C-alpha positions as CSV (number, residue, x, y, z in Angstrom):
1,M,91.8,121.2,148.6
2,P,92.5,120.1,145.0
3,S,90.2,117.7,143.2
4,Y,91.6,114.2,142.6
5,T,91.2,111.4,140.1
6,L,92.8,108.0,140.9
7,Y,93.4,105.8,137.8
8,Y,93.8,102.1,138.3
9,F,92.5,98.7,137.2
10,N,89.2,97.3,138.5
11,G,90.7,95.8,141.6
12,R,92.2,96.7,144.9
13,G,95.8,95.9,144.1
14,R,98.4,98.7,144.3
15,A,95.9,101.5,144.5
16,E,94.0,100.3,147.5
17,I,96.3,102.1,150.0
18,C,95.4,105.4,148.2
19,R,91.7,104.7,148.5
20,I,92.1,103.9,152.2
21,L,93.9,107.2,152.7
22,F,91.1,109.1,151.0
23,A,88.6,107.3,153.1
24,A,90.4,108.0,156.4
25,A,90.7,111.7,155.5
26,E,87.2,111.9,154.2
27,V,88.4,113.5,151.0
28,K,86.4,113.0,147.8
29,Y,88.0,111.7,144.6
30,F,87.0,110.2,141.3
31,D,87.9,106.5,141.3
32,K,88.5,105.7,137.6
33,R,88.9,102.0,136.9
34,F,90.0,100.2,133.8
35,E,89.3,96.7,132.7
36,F,92.4,94.9,131.4
37,T,90.8,94.8,128.0
38,E,90.6,98.6,128.0
39,W,94.2,99.3,129.1
40,E,95.9,99.4,125.7
41,R,93.7,102.4,124.7
42,Y,94.9,104.4,127.7
43,R,98.4,103.2,128.3
44,N,100.2,105.9,126.3
45,D,98.3,108.6,128.2
46,M,99.7,107.6,131.5
47,P,103.1,108.7,132.8
48,G,105.5,105.7,132.7
49,M,102.7,103.7,131.0
50,C,101.7,102.2,134.3
51,L,99.1,102.4,137.0
52,P,98.1,103.7,139.6
53,V,98.2,107.4,138.6
54,L,96.9,110.3,140.6
55,E,95.6,113.3,138.6
56,M,95.3,116.7,140.2
57,D,92.7,119.3,139.2
58,E,95.1,121.3,137.1
59,G,95.8,118.2,135.0
60,T,99.1,117.1,136.6
61,R,99.4,113.3,136.6
62,M,101.7,111.5,139.1
63,P,102.6,107.8,138.9
64,E,103.9,105.1,141.3
65,T,102.0,103.8,144.3
66,M,104.3,104.8,147.1
67,A,105.0,108.3,145.7
68,I,101.2,108.9,145.5
69,S,100.5,107.4,149.0
70,R,103.3,109.4,150.6
71,Y,102.0,112.6,149.0
72,L,98.5,111.9,150.2
73,A,99.7,111.0,153.7
74,R,101.6,114.3,154.0
75,E,98.6,116.3,152.7
76,F,96.2,114.5,155.1
77,G,98.4,114.3,158.2
78,Y,99.3,110.6,158.2
79,H,103.0,110.8,157.5
80,G,104.4,111.5,161.0
81,R,105.1,114.6,163.0
82,N,108.8,115.1,162.2
83,S,111.5,113.9,159.8
84,V,112.5,110.9,162.0
85,D,108.9,109.8,162.3
86,M,108.6,110.1,158.5
87,L,111.7,108.0,158.0
88,K,110.2,105.3,160.3
89,V,106.9,105.4,158.5
90,D,108.7,105.2,155.1
91,Y,110.8,102.1,155.9
92,I,107.9,100.2,157.4
93,C,105.8,101.1,154.3
94,D,108.6,99.9,152.0
95,C,108.7,96.6,153.8
96,F,105.0,96.1,153.4
97,Y,105.3,97.2,149.7
98,E,107.9,94.5,149.1
99,I,105.3,91.9,150.1
100,M,102.6,93.7,148.0
101,H,104.9,93.8,144.9
102,D,105.8,90.1,145.1
103,Y,102.3,89.1,145.9
104,M,100.8,90.9,142.9
105,R,103.3,89.2,140.6
106,Y,102.5,85.9,142.2
107,F,98.8,86.5,141.9
108,H,99.1,87.2,138.2
109,W,101.3,84.2,137.7
110,K,98.5,82.0,139.1
111,N,96.4,83.5,136.2
112,G,99.0,82.7,133.6
113,R,100.8,86.0,133.4
114,F,104.3,85.4,134.9
115,R,106.8,82.7,135.5
116,S,106.4,80.1,138.3
117,Y,109.5,81.1,140.4
118,L,107.5,84.1,141.6
119,Q,105.6,82.0,144.1
120,L,108.9,81.1,145.8
121,Q,110.0,84.8,145.7
122,Y,106.8,85.9,147.3
123,V,107.1,83.3,150.1
124,N,110.7,84.2,150.7
125,T,109.9,87.9,151.0
126,C,107.2,87.2,153.6
127,N,109.5,85.0,155.6
128,R,112.1,87.7,155.6
129,V,110.0,90.8,156.1
130,L,107.1,89.7,158.4
131,P,109.3,88.7,161.4
132,F,111.0,92.1,161.2
133,L,107.7,94.0,161.2
134,E,106.3,91.9,164.0
135,K,109.3,92.6,166.1
136,N,109.0,96.4,165.4
137,L,105.4,96.3,166.4
138,A,105.9,94.2,169.5
139,A,108.5,96.7,170.8
140,K,105.8,99.3,171.0
141,T,104.4,98.0,174.3
142,G,101.1,99.7,175.2
143,S,100.8,101.4,171.8
144,N,98.0,100.8,169.3
145,F,100.1,101.5,166.2
146,F,103.6,101.4,164.8
147,L,104.6,104.9,166.1
148,G,102.3,105.2,169.1
149,D,98.6,106.0,169.4
150,Q,98.1,107.8,166.1
151,M,97.2,105.7,163.0
152,L,99.6,106.6,160.1
153,L,100.3,105.5,156.6
154,C,102.4,102.5,157.7
155,D,99.5,101.2,159.7
156,M,97.2,101.4,156.8
157,M,99.8,99.7,154.6
158,C,99.6,96.8,157.1
159,Y,96.0,96.3,156.2
160,S,96.2,97.0,152.5
161,C,99.3,95.0,151.6
162,L,98.4,92.0,153.7
163,E,94.7,91.8,152.8
164,N,94.9,89.1,150.0
165,P,97.8,87.2,151.6
166,F,95.8,86.9,154.8
167,L,92.6,85.9,153.1
168,E,94.4,83.2,151.1
169,N,96.5,81.7,153.9
170,K,95.6,82.7,157.4
171,G,97.9,80.0,158.8
172,M,100.9,81.8,157.4
173,F,100.2,84.7,159.9
174,A,99.9,82.6,163.1
175,K,103.4,83.7,164.2
176,Y,102.5,87.3,163.8
177,P,99.7,88.1,166.3
178,N,100.6,91.8,166.6
179,L,100.3,92.4,162.9
180,I,96.9,90.7,162.8
181,K,95.7,92.8,165.7
182,L,97.0,95.9,163.9
183,R,95.1,94.9,160.8
184,D,91.9,94.5,162.8
185,R,92.5,97.9,164.5
186,V,92.9,99.7,161.2
187,A,89.8,97.9,159.8
188,A,87.8,99.1,162.8
189,H,88.6,102.8,162.3
190,P,85.1,104.3,161.7
191,K,85.9,106.0,158.4
192,I,87.9,103.0,157.0
193,C,85.3,100.5,158.3
194,A,82.6,102.4,156.4
195,Y,84.7,102.4,153.2
196,L,85.5,98.7,153.5
197,K,81.8,97.9,153.8
198,S,80.8,100.0,150.7
199,R,83.8,99.5,148.4
200,C,83.7,97.5,145.1
201,I,84.2,93.8,145.6
202,S,87.1,92.3,143.6
203,K,89.4,89.2,143.8
204,W,92.6,91.2,144.2
């Protein structure tokens, strides 16, 4: 098993799914966090000048949230049993990431970083994506997770990507009871539950 360093800002954000994967697999890693005021000093050292970035023990650095999370899911056994399962995991993950992407931009708009139309974009994405995901989950009668009884990357994405949206506006999720139950199920996983109780507290 290689040693890992995960680079991100001092928040949950786009790196939290990676941290949850490490927790579920009980794999140790170094969680390197930057304050926004430090970022300019390190920006040029990171591929694509963006975060998160995963560094392997031989010095290889890989950017992009979903590329990293899919790699970790494959390594740790959370990406499905075959190519069709992996395809299903991937499209569900991409749906959740659409919400995450628009929420993060909306969050930073509230703090004066982006233009105001991003709030409407975030709400429209939720209204388009959440019913589709709820329907997918409801179709799995008798199953605990999206693809059956095994928790996979897409289930962890449900918790990670909806965490702040749910905390900010629980009423928005009243029409999606299966997604809420799935979030609770992921949070109750013993290894993830232990991580959630001990992790750094942040607003995002």
